[in-house]
N, C-alpha and C positions, 0 to 999 in steps of 0.2 A: 504494499499499499505506500510506504514511504517513497521507494523507488518511482512509484509512477505517479506520485503526488495526488492519490485520490483521496477524495474529501468527503465528508458527511459525518453522520452520527453511528452509534454502534447499537446493538440489541442483542439480549440474551434471553431466550424463553425458556424458561423452566432453571431457575439458578439456583435451587436447594440451598446450598450453605453461602454460597458466593465467591466459591473457591476460583473458578474459571472466570469469573466477571473481574474479578481483583487482578486475577494474571491478566488478562484482556487490558484492562486500565493502566497497568504499569507498563506493558509492552508498547502500548499507543503513547503514552506520557516519555518514554524512552526514545522511540523513533520519530516522534512528531513534538519538538520542544514546544512550539507555541500553539499547540491544539486547541481548538475549541468546541472538539468533539463532546457529545453528550453521551454518556453510557445511560442505557435505559435497562433495568433488570426487572423481568416479569415473571410472577409465580404467584400461585393459589396460597402456597405453604400448607394447604390441605391435603396433599396429595392429589389424586385423580379424582374426578367428577363421578365417576361409576367404577363397576368392577367388570371390566370389558377383558380383563387379561390376568391369568394366575397370579403374576409376580407385580404387574404395573396395576396397581389396585388402592383402594381409598385408603388403605393403612400404611402401604408403602410409601416413602418420599415426604412424609409430612416434614415440615421444620419450622424454626421459629423466625417468624417475621420480625420480632424484636430484635434478634441478633442480626439478620439480613439488612436491617434499616441503618445498623451502626456501620455500614460501609459509606453511608453518605456523610458522616461525620470525618471519615478517614479521606475521603476523596470530594473535592468540590464539584466534579462535573459527571456525578451520579444520580439518578433518580430510580429508587425501588417501589414498584408498583405492585400492590397485592390484590390478588383477584385472579377468576378464571380466565383464560385469553379473551373469550367470546365479549364478557364483560367490560375488561380493560380495553380493548382495541375499540370498541365501540362506543365507550363513554367517559374516556380518560381526556382531559384537558391536554395534560402532558403530552400524548401521542399525539394529538393534532398538530403539535409543534414540529413533528418531525416531517421535513421534506426529501431528505437524501440519506442512505445507509450505505456506508463504507465497508462494515463487518456485521455479520449476523449470524448468532450461533443458536442453533435449534435443537433444544434437548428436551423434547417433549415426550419421548420413547415411544409414542404410539401413533398410528395415523389418525385417529380421530382428535387429537391432542395438537396435532399440526397442521391441521387443514386451514384455521383461520391466519395462524402465523405466518403460512405461506403464502397464501393470498394477500396478506397485509403487506409483505415485503416486495411483492412482484413488481409493482409500480413504484418503490421506493430506492431500489438497490442501485446504486452508483453503477456506471459503467468502470468496470476493472474492479468492483466490490467483490469480496468472498462472503459465502455463504456455507457454513460449517455445520453437518447436521449428524448429531449421534444417533446411533440406534437406528439407521437408515433403512435396515431390513427386518425388525421385529416384526412379526407376523400376528395381527390379531385376531380374534375369533370369527372374522368373517374373511379371513384370507389376505386382508391389506395388509401394505406397510408404507411408511412415509415416503417410500420411491415413488409409489404409485400419485401421490397427489403432486409431489415435486415436479415427476415428469412430465404431468398433465398440465400443470400450471405453467411450466417455462417450455412447452414443445416448441413455442415460435421464437424463442430466445436463443443466443449464441451463448452457450454455458460450456464451460471447461472443466473436467475432471482434473484436479491436482494433485490430490493425496487422498491417503485413508489413516485412519488412526483406530486403535482399539479393536473390537470385534468386528463392528459393523458402521463406522464412523467414515464419514467422506466430507472431502473439501470442495467445491466448485467455486469458478470464478464467472463471474457475469460480465460479458463482453456486448451486450447490447441485444437488442431485438433483431432477428434475423430478416434481411430484405427479401421479398417476394418479387421475383424478376417476372415481367411481363414480356415474354418474347414475341408476342402478336405485332 
C-alpha cells in the first residue's frame, strides 16, 4: 500500500480481542508516517447471531466490548463499533463517513456473516486496496462458503490473488472494475 501510495481508511469485520486490528494500526503508522487513515473495528461481541454451524455458534467467540474499546484510548485513529454487521453498516453515522478503503480484513468465519460486509466494501475499496479474508472456505449447513459471496460480488472486478495464510485465509488485491469491450 505504501509503495503504491494507496490512500483510504481500513476496516476489520470480526475483531474479537482486537489483536489483528492493533497490528494493522501499528503497520500503517510505521509505513505511512502522516497517515490520516481511520481504522474501524466491527464486532457484535456476542458471538454469532444464530447456531448455523457446530463450531461457529452463539457461545463461541464472545468477547468483551469494554476491553476492545480500550484500543481507542491507545490509538487516536480507531473507532470500535458494537453490533451485528447488518445493524452497524446500515445505522452507524461513523460508517456513513467512509468513502474509500485501502485495507479490509474480513474475519466473519461464515458465509451468512460475510454477505453484508462484502457487499458494503465492494463500492468502497480503493484501486490497489487489499481484501484479506479468513476462513474463506468454511462450509455452512447449506454448503456455502465466504468464497461464494466474494466471487459473486466481485465477478466483474479485476481482483488478483496475492497470498494465503492459516488454514483457509486469502488475500486479494482490487485493481478496479473490468472493462467490457464492445467489438461491434
